C-alpha positions in Angstrom: 128.3 194.2 31.4 128.0 190.5 32.4 131.2 188.9 33.5 131.6 185.2 33.7 134.5 183.3 35.1 135.9 180.4 33.3 137.3 177.8 35.8 141.1 177.6 36.0 141.1 174.0 35.1 139.3 174.7 31.8 141.7 177.6 31.0 144.8 175.4 31.7 143.4 172.5 29.7 142.7 174.7 26.7 146.2 176.2 26.9 147.8 172.8 27.1 145.8 171.5 24.2 146.8 174.6 22.1 150.5 174.2 22.9 150.4 170.4 22.2 148.7 171.1 18.9 151.5 173.6 18.0 154.2 171.1 18.8 152.6 168.4 16.7 152.3 170.8 13.8 155.9 172.0 14.3 157.1 168.5 13.8 155.3 168.1 10.5 156.9 169.2 7.4 155.0 170.4 4.4 157.9 169.4 2.1 158.4 165.9 3.2 157.8 164.5 -0.2 159.3 167.4 -2.2 162.1 166.6 -4.5 165.6 167.8 -3.9 166.3 169.7 -7.1 170.0 168.9 -7.0 169.6 165.2 -7.0 166.1 164.6 -8.3 165.2 162.6 -5.2 163.2 163.2 -2.1 166.2 162.3 0.1 169.8 162.7 -0.2 173.2 163.8 0.4 174.5 167.1 -0.8 178.1 168.1 -1.5 179.5 170.8 0.7 180.8 173.3 -1.8 181.9 175.8 0.8 184.2 173.3 2.6 187.7 172.7 1.3 188.3 169.1 0.3 191.1 167.4 2.3 190.8 163.9 1.1 193.4 162.6 3.4 191.8 160.2 5.8 193.2 157.2 7.5 191.4 154.0 6.7 189.5 152.5 9.6 186.3 152.4 11.6 185.3 155.5 13.6 182.5 156.2 16.0 181.1 159.6 17.2 177.9 160.9 18.7 175.8 163.8 17.5 172.8 165.5 19.0 169.9 167.6 17.7 166.9 169.5 18.9 163.3 168.3 18.4 160.2 170.3 19.5 160.1 168.1 22.6 163.6 167.1 23.6 167.3 167.0 22.7 168.0 163.7 20.9 171.2 161.9 20.1 172.5 159.3 17.6 175.7 157.3 17.5 177.3 157.0 14.1 180.0 154.4 13.1 181.6 154.8 9.7 184.1 152.5 8.0 186.3 154.5 5.7 188.7 153.2 3.0 190.5 155.5 0.6 188.4 158.4 1.7 185.1 156.6 0.8 182.4 155.4 3.2 182.3 151.6 3.0 179.9 150.9 5.8 177.6 152.9 8.1 175.8 152.1 11.4 173.6 154.5 13.2 172.0 153.8 16.6 169.6 156.0 18.4 168.4 156.5 21.9 165.0 158.2 21.3 163.4 159.9 24.3 160.1 160.7 22.5 157.7 158.4 20.7 157.8 160.4 17.5 161.6 160.5 17.6 161.7 156.7 17.8 159.7 156.6 14.5 161.9 159.2 12.7 165.2 157.7 13.9 164.0 154.3 12.8 163.2 155.6 9.3 166.6 157.4 9.2 168.5 154.3 10.3 166.8 152.2 7.7 167.6 154.6 4.9 171.0 156.0 5.7 173.1 153.3 4.2 171.6 153.9 0.7 172.5 157.6 1.0 176.1 157.4 2.2 177.8 154.1 1.4 180.1 154.7 -1.6 180.2 158.5 -1.1 183.4 160.4 -0.4 183.7 161.4 3.3 184.5 165.0 2.1 181.2 165.2 0.3 179.1 163.6 3.1 176.3 165.8 4.4 172.7 164.6 4.5 169.6 166.8 4.9 166.7 164.4 4.7 166.7 160.7 4.8 163.5 158.6 4.5 161.3 161.6 5.6 163.4 162.3 8.6 165.1 165.8 8.5 166.0 166.5 12.2 168.0 163.3 12.7 170.3 164.4 9.9 171.5 167.2 12.2 172.9 164.8 14.7 174.3 162.6 12.0 176.1 165.5 10.3 177.5 166.6 13.7 178.9 163.0 14.3 180.3 162.9 10.7 182.2 166.2 11.4 183.8 164.6 14.5 184.7 161.5 12.5 186.4 163.6 9.9 188.5 165.1 12.6 189.3 161.6 14.0 190.2 160.2 10.6 192.3 163.1 9.3 195.7 161.7 8.5 
């Protein structure tokens, strides 16, 4: 039996390349362009049918932060909602991306979120994918839950 030794630097390089490849693939979604069967669009909000509807929110502007896990880091977004009569009148989302890919996805999310939530009831507000960004919605939904608590009359 012939035994050859592979240098440690080559083994480490191959392992790092393999892990990096897995992380890149984990960030990809095979359903990025798939339609949401409930709305007929590739992005959207969904009604929370399990949650009771309260509907009693004080009008005003509220801000909260939400965080979410990516393959590389824990990211966060700050969400500001203006509420009138229980309906979202305005939304502003700001991000603080730590990874380059996150900057891209948060940017897409921020550009598309207004079309998804303005005019929607705060009770029915929950997004799952906005402009191809699905992870950012986790932080957004966390912030919305906090805003609901703040605005509860």
